[in-house]
C-alpha positions as CSV (number, residue, x, y, z in Angstrom):
1,M,-6.7,23.6,6.9
2,A,-5.2,25.1,3.7
3,L,-2.8,22.5,2.4
4,K,-1.3,24.1,-0.7
5,R,2.0,25.1,1.0
6,K,2.2,22.2,3.5
7,G,4.7,19.4,3.4
8,F,4.1,16.0,1.8
9,S,3.5,14.1,5.0
10,T,1.0,16.8,6.2
11,K,-0.9,16.4,3.0
12,A,-0.8,12.6,3.2
13,V,-2.3,12.7,6.7
14,H,-4.8,15.5,6.4
15,G,-5.5,16.0,2.7
16,G,-9.0,15.3,1.5
17,E,-10.3,14.5,5.0
18,K,-11.8,16.5,7.9
19,P,-13.8,15.4,11.0
20,D,-17.4,14.7,10.1
21,A,-20.6,16.0,11.8
22,L,-20.0,13.6,14.7
23,G,-16.3,14.6,15.0
24,A,-14.9,11.3,13.6
25,V,-11.2,11.9,12.9
26,A,-10.9,9.0,10.5
27,T,-13.1,9.2,7.4
28,P,-16.0,6.8,7.9
29,I,-16.6,3.8,5.6
30,Y,-19.7,4.7,3.7
31,E,-20.5,1.0,2.9
32,T,-23.8,1.8,1.2
33,S,-24.9,1.2,-2.3
34,V,-27.5,4.0,-2.5
35,F,-28.2,7.4,-1.0
36,A,-31.7,8.8,-0.1
37,F,-33.1,12.3,-1.0
38,T,-35.6,14.5,0.7
39,S,-37.3,15.6,-2.6
40,T,-37.4,14.7,-6.3
41,E,-35.9,18.2,-7.1
42,E,-32.9,17.4,-4.9
43,L,-32.5,14.0,-6.7
44,I,-32.6,15.6,-10.2
45,D,-30.1,18.3,-9.2
46,V,-27.6,15.7,-8.1
47,M,-28.3,13.4,-11.1
48,S,-27.8,16.3,-13.5
49,G,-24.6,17.5,-11.7
50,K,-26.3,20.8,-10.9
51,A,-25.7,20.2,-7.2
52,G,-23.1,18.2,-5.3
53,G,-24.0,15.0,-3.5
54,Y,-24.2,11.2,-3.9
55,L,-26.7,9.0,-5.6
56,Y,-25.3,5.5,-6.1
57,T,-21.9,4.1,-5.1
58,R,-21.1,2.9,-8.7
59,F,-21.2,6.6,-9.6
60,D,-19.4,8.1,-6.5
61,N,-19.0,7.6,-2.8
62,P,-17.8,9.9,0.1
63,T,-15.0,7.5,1.2
64,V,-13.8,7.1,-2.3
65,R,-13.9,10.8,-2.9
66,A,-11.7,11.4,0.1
67,V,-9.0,9.2,-1.4
68,E,-9.3,11.1,-4.7
69,K,-8.9,14.5,-3.1
70,K,-5.8,13.3,-1.1
71,M,-4.2,11.8,-4.2
72,A,-4.8,14.9,-6.3
73,L,-2.9,16.9,-3.5
74,L,-0.1,14.4,-3.4
75,E,0.4,14.3,-7.2
76,S,-0.1,18.1,-7.6
77,S,-2.9,17.4,-10.1
78,E,-6.3,19.1,-10.4
79,D,-8.3,16.0,-9.6
80,A,-8.1,12.2,-9.3
81,C,-10.3,9.1,-9.9
82,A,-10.2,5.9,-7.9
83,F,-10.7,2.4,-9.3
84,A,-11.1,-1.2,-8.1
85,S,-7.6,-2.2,-9.4
86,G,-4.6,-0.8,-11.3
87,M,-5.7,-2.5,-14.5
88,A,-9.2,-1.1,-14.1
89,A,-7.6,2.3,-14.0
90,I,-5.3,1.7,-17.0
91,T,-8.0,0.2,-19.2
92,T,-10.6,2.8,-18.4
93,V,-8.1,5.6,-19.2
94,I,-7.2,4.1,-22.5
95,F,-10.9,3.5,-23.5
96,T,-11.6,7.2,-22.5
97,M,-8.8,8.4,-24.8
98,V,-9.0,6.3,-28.0
99,S,-11.5,5.4,-30.7
100,E,-11.3,3.1,-33.8
101,G,-8.6,4.2,-36.2
102,D,-6.4,5.9,-33.5
103,H,-2.8,5.0,-32.8
104,I,-0.9,4.7,-29.5
105,V,2.9,4.9,-28.9
106,A,3.8,2.8,-25.9
107,S,6.9,1.7,-24.2
108,R,7.8,-1.9,-24.7
109,D,9.0,-2.0,-21.1
110,L,5.6,-2.2,-19.5
111,Y,3.9,-4.3,-16.8
112,G,2.8,-7.6,-18.3
113,G,-0.9,-6.9,-17.8
114,T,-0.7,-3.5,-19.6
115,L,1.3,-5.1,-22.4
116,N,-1.4,-7.8,-22.8
117,F,-4.1,-5.2,-22.9
118,F,-2.4,-3.2,-25.7
119,Q,-1.5,-6.3,-27.8
120,E,-4.6,-8.4,-27.3
121,F,-7.5,-5.9,-26.8
122,M,-6.6,-2.8,-28.7
123,P,-6.5,-4.5,-32.2
124,R,-10.1,-5.8,-31.5
125,F,-11.2,-2.1,-31.3
126,G,-9.3,-1.0,-34.4
127,V,-6.6,0.8,-32.4
128,E,-2.9,0.3,-33.5
129,V,-0.2,0.2,-30.9
130,T,3.5,0.8,-31.7
131,L,6.0,-0.4,-29.0
132,V,9.2,1.7,-28.6
133,D,12.2,2.1,-26.4
134,A,10.9,5.0,-24.3
135,T,14.4,5.8,-23.0
136,D,15.3,6.7,-26.6
137,M,13.4,9.9,-27.5
138,D,14.3,9.6,-31.2
139,D,12.6,6.2,-31.2
140,V,9.6,7.7,-29.6
141,E,9.3,10.6,-32.0
142,K,9.9,8.4,-35.1
143,A,6.9,6.2,-34.1
144,I,4.4,9.1,-34.0
145,K,1.8,9.1,-36.8
146,R,-0.8,11.6,-37.8
147,N,-3.4,9.6,-35.9
148,T,-1.3,9.2,-32.7
149,I,-3.5,10.1,-29.7
150,V,-1.5,8.8,-26.7
151,I,2.1,8.2,-25.6
152,Y,2.1,5.7,-22.7
153,T,5.0,4.7,-20.6
154,E,6.2,3.7,-17.1
155,T,9.1,5.1,-15.1
156,P,10.8,3.4,-13.4
157,T,9.9,0.5,-15.6
158,N,8.9,-2.9,-14.2
159,P,11.0,-5.0,-13.7
160,L,14.2,-3.6,-15.3
161,L,13.9,-0.1,-13.7
162,K,14.7,1.9,-16.8
163,I,14.1,5.7,-16.4
164,V,12.2,7.8,-18.9
165,D,13.1,11.4,-19.4
166,L,9.7,12.9,-18.7
167,Q,10.5,16.5,-19.5
168,H,11.8,15.5,-23.0
169,L,8.8,13.2,-23.5
170,A,6.3,15.9,-22.6
171,A,7.9,18.3,-25.0
172,I,7.7,15.9,-27.9
173,A,4.1,15.1,-27.1
174,K,3.1,18.8,-26.8
175,K,4.8,19.5,-30.1
176,H,2.5,16.9,-31.8
177,G,-0.6,17.6,-29.7
178,I,-0.5,14.2,-28.1
179,T,-1.6,13.2,-24.5
180,T,1.0,11.7,-22.3
181,I,0.2,9.0,-19.7
182,V,2.7,7.7,-17.2
183,D,2.4,4.7,-14.9
184,S,4.2,6.0,-11.8
185,T,3.5,3.0,-9.6
186,L,7.1,2.2,-8.8
187,A,8.0,5.8,-8.0
188,T,4.9,7.0,-6.0
189,P,4.3,10.8,-5.7
190,Y,6.8,10.8,-2.9
191,N,9.7,10.0,-5.2
192,L,8.4,11.5,-8.4
193,K,5.7,13.9,-9.6
194,P,5.3,13.4,-13.4
195,I,2.8,16.3,-13.8
196,K,5.5,18.8,-12.7
197,F,7.5,17.6,-15.7
198,G,4.6,18.3,-18.1
199,I,3.0,14.9,-18.2
200,D,-0.8,15.0,-18.6
201,V,-2.1,11.9,-16.8
202,V,-0.6,9.8,-14.1
203,V,-1.8,6.2,-13.2
204,H,-1.0,4.1,-10.2
205,S,-1.6,0.6,-9.1
206,A,-2.6,1.7,-5.6
207,T,-2.4,-2.0,-4.6
208,K,1.4,-1.4,-4.3
209,Y,3.1,1.4,-2.3
210,L,0.1,3.7,-1.9
211,G,-1.9,1.1,0.0
212,G,1.4,-0.3,1.3
213,H,0.2,-3.2,3.4
214,N,-0.6,-6.0,0.9
215,D,-4.3,-5.9,2.0
216,V,-6.0,-3.7,-0.6
217,T,-6.5,-3.8,-4.4
218,A,-7.0,-0.4,-6.0
219,G,-6.0,2.0,-8.9
220,I,-5.7,5.8,-9.1
221,V,-5.6,8.2,-12.0
222,C,-4.6,11.8,-11.6
223,G,-5.0,14.6,-14.2
224,S,-6.9,17.7,-15.1
225,K,-10.4,18.4,-13.9
226,D,-11.9,18.0,-17.4
227,F,-10.1,14.7,-18.1
228,I,-11.1,13.3,-14.7
229,Q,-14.7,14.3,-15.3
230,N,-14.8,12.4,-18.6
231,L,-13.0,9.5,-17.0
232,K,-15.6,9.3,-14.2
233,R,-18.4,9.2,-16.8
234,N,-16.8,6.1,-18.3
235,R,-16.1,4.6,-14.8
236,K,-19.8,4.9,-14.1
237,I,-20.6,2.9,-17.3
238,L,-17.8,0.3,-17.0
239,G,-18.3,-0.1,-13.3
240,G,-14.8,-0.1,-12.0
241,I,-15.1,2.2,-9.0
242,L,-13.2,1.4,-5.8
243,D,-15.2,-0.2,-3.0
244,A,-15.7,2.0,0.1
245,T,-13.9,-0.4,2.5
246,A,-11.0,-0.7,0.1
247,A,-10.9,3.1,-0.1
248,W,-10.8,3.4,3.7
249,L,-7.8,1.0,3.8
250,L,-6.1,3.1,1.1
251,L,-6.7,6.3,3.1
252,R,-5.0,4.6,6.1
253,G,-2.1,3.5,3.9
254,L,-1.5,6.9,2.4
255,K,-1.1,8.6,5.8
256,T,2.2,6.7,6.3
257,L,3.4,6.8,2.6
258,A,6.3,9.2,3.3
259,L,7.5,7.2,6.3
260,R,7.4,3.9,4.4
261,M,9.0,5.3,1.2
262,E,11.9,6.6,3.2
263,R,12.6,3.0,4.5
264,H,11.9,1.5,1.0
265,N,14.5,4.0,-0.4
266,Q,17.0,3.2,2.3
267,N,16.6,-0.6,1.9
268,G,16.7,-0.3,-1.9
269,M,20.1,1.4,-1.8
270,Q,21.6,-0.9,0.9
271,I,20.5,-4.1,-0.7
272,A,21.4,-3.0,-4.2
273,K,25.0,-2.3,-3.1
274,F,25.2,-5.7,-1.3
275,L,24.0,-7.6,-4.4
276,E,26.3,-5.7,-6.7
277,K,29.3,-7.0,-4.8
278,H,28.1,-10.6,-4.4
279,P,30.0,-13.2,-6.5
280,K,26.9,-15.1,-7.5
281,V,25.1,-12.1,-8.9
282,E,25.7,-11.3,-12.6
283,K,24.0,-7.9,-12.8
284,V,22.0,-5.5,-10.6
285,Y,19.3,-3.1,-11.9
286,Y,18.7,-0.2,-9.5
287,P,18.6,3.5,-10.6
288,G,20.2,4.6,-7.3
289,L,23.5,2.9,-8.2
290,S,26.1,4.9,-10.1
291,S,26.5,1.8,-12.4
292,H,22.9,2.3,-13.7
293,P,23.1,3.8,-17.2
294,Q,20.5,6.4,-16.3
295,H,21.6,7.2,-12.8
296,S,22.1,10.9,-13.6
297,L,18.6,11.2,-15.0
298,A,17.1,9.4,-12.0
299,K,18.9,11.8,-9.6
300,K,17.5,14.7,-11.6
301,Q,13.9,13.5,-11.7
302,M,13.5,11.6,-8.4
303,R,13.7,12.3,-4.7
304,G,14.6,8.6,-4.0
305,F,14.9,5.4,-6.0
306,G,12.3,3.2,-4.5
307,G,12.2,-0.3,-3.0
308,V,12.4,-2.5,-6.1
309,V,15.8,-4.1,-6.9
310,S,16.1,-6.5,-9.8
311,F,19.2,-8.7,-10.4
312,E,20.4,-11.6,-12.4
313,I,21.7,-14.8,-10.8
314,K,24.8,-16.4,-12.3
315,G,23.2,-19.6,-13.5
316,D,20.0,-20.8,-15.2
317,F,16.3,-20.9,-14.7
318,E,16.5,-23.8,-12.2
319,K,19.2,-22.2,-10.1
320,T,17.2,-19.0,-10.0
321,M,14.1,-20.9,-9.0
322,Q,16.1,-22.6,-6.3
323,F,17.2,-19.2,-5.0
324,V,13.8,-17.7,-4.7
325,E,12.4,-20.9,-3.1
326,S,15.3,-20.9,-0.5
327,L,14.3,-17.5,0.8
328,K,12.8,-17.5,4.3
329,L,12.2,-14.0,5.4
330,C,11.5,-12.8,1.8
331,L,8.2,-14.2,0.6
332,L,7.7,-15.8,-2.9
333,A,4.8,-13.6,-4.0
334,A,3.9,-11.6,-7.1
335,S,3.5,-8.0,-6.0
336,L,5.4,-5.1,-4.6
337,G,5.2,-2.0,-2.4
338,G,4.0,-3.6,0.8
339,T,5.6,-3.8,4.3
340,E,6.9,-7.4,3.6
341,T,9.8,-8.1,1.2
342,L,8.6,-10.2,-1.8
343,A,10.7,-12.0,-4.4
344,T,9.8,-13.4,-7.8
345,Q,11.2,-14.4,-11.2
346,P,9.4,-12.1,-13.6
347,A,9.4,-14.9,-16.1
348,T,7.0,-16.9,-13.9
349,S,5.0,-13.9,-12.6
350,S,4.6,-10.4,-13.9
351,H,5.7,-11.4,-17.5
352,Y,4.6,-15.0,-17.5
353,L,1.7,-14.3,-20.0
354,I,4.0,-13.0,-22.7
355,T,6.1,-15.3,-24.8
356,H,9.6,-16.3,-24.1
357,E,10.8,-14.5,-27.2
358,Q,9.1,-11.3,-26.1
359,R,10.7,-11.6,-22.7
360,Q,14.1,-12.1,-24.2
361,K,13.6,-9.0,-26.5
362,L,12.7,-7.0,-23.4
363,G,15.9,-8.2,-21.6
364,I,13.9,-10.2,-19.1
365,T,16.0,-13.3,-18.7
366,D,15.1,-16.6,-16.9
367,Q,17.8,-15.7,-14.3
368,L,16.2,-12.3,-13.4
369,V,14.9,-11.9,-9.9
370,R,12.7,-8.9,-8.9
371,L,13.1,-8.1,-5.2
372,A,10.3,-5.9,-3.9
373,L,11.8,-4.7,-0.6
374,G,9.6,-4.2,2.4
375,I,10.3,-2.1,5.5
376,E,12.1,-4.8,7.5
377,D,15.6,-4.2,9.0
378,P,18.0,-4.3,6.0
379,E,20.5,-6.5,8.0
380,D,17.8,-9.2,8.2
381,I,16.9,-9.0,4.5
382,I,20.6,-9.3,3.6
383,A,21.1,-12.3,5.9
384,D,18.2,-14.0,4.1
385,L,19.6,-13.2,0.7
386,K,23.0,-14.5,1.8
387,Q,21.7,-17.9,3.0
388,A,19.6,-18.4,-0.2
389,L,22.6,-17.4,-2.4
390,N,24.8,-19.9,-0.5
391,K,22.4,-22.7,-1.5
392,I,22.9,-22.3,-5.3
């Protein structure tokens, strides 16, 4: 089936997959570490890249390849590369791009693990990282140096849901001959396609919305064929390829991505509006609200606004902790994008490993709650939030 002009859900269901020789509709789990050959010549052809085929699962695997083909279709990229986690994807991308003496411009509003990687690991390899406010294009451009190789950002950001103007960012990068990398985990290709705005490389923690069921850990990178080919060479050396069983779970999750994102988007709007009116809530961060400072940009770039809503409790750290611990339907767990609603204080989870001063500088207060909405009925989520808020 030619899928170039088909809709998102059709690509999500059929893209990258077809019945095998036995007619299996679901792509099989090729849970094998090694593949056999009929001749030495055939082995050499595959090893050299002269012929297609599989040699060793650390190099490539048919189940993993199906995921990559599907994600390339969904992100409108030339190719994709799958990893064992989001951080394996991010770190391998950066190691593929930079060398000693290079410079990276990165958003200061990043997932805590990414921030740790930039601040702790990059200096060891002689790579300088300048953190900027990526919502301010002047700030981004002023940080560029002669040796700047990469501009790296997220949109929406985690956990304050700031929106980066991707078209403007891509224009600045192209003017200076710099590669742009965007972490689009919170948006997913259903709500946002960064490549269509001129972004070079898109990364995802596929553990989140793409897998969608809190049962798989994975990462995905989408980009040009040449870039992905280089990335796969490094994945082979660093060993971060996705396991075949995890790839099969991810394939299953991707088939329902559009359906789940519709519910996540609906729940996000409904719960954000409820929280904005609650007397015990100081502030709500959600790009779908007209009160969000970048609401117009979010509407321009995105199909929907996702299922993450962050908000500040009127109170202190202890009251906020009491709130998250009083939730019954919503689980206290440090992830997002699954079918279950999860709640955390970023100060004790995603951004726990950075200092209190760094968190304050980023605007991540002790009273901040990140609510990662699942696909439950919104009335039930609201009822749970109400009873927990009543206890503080």
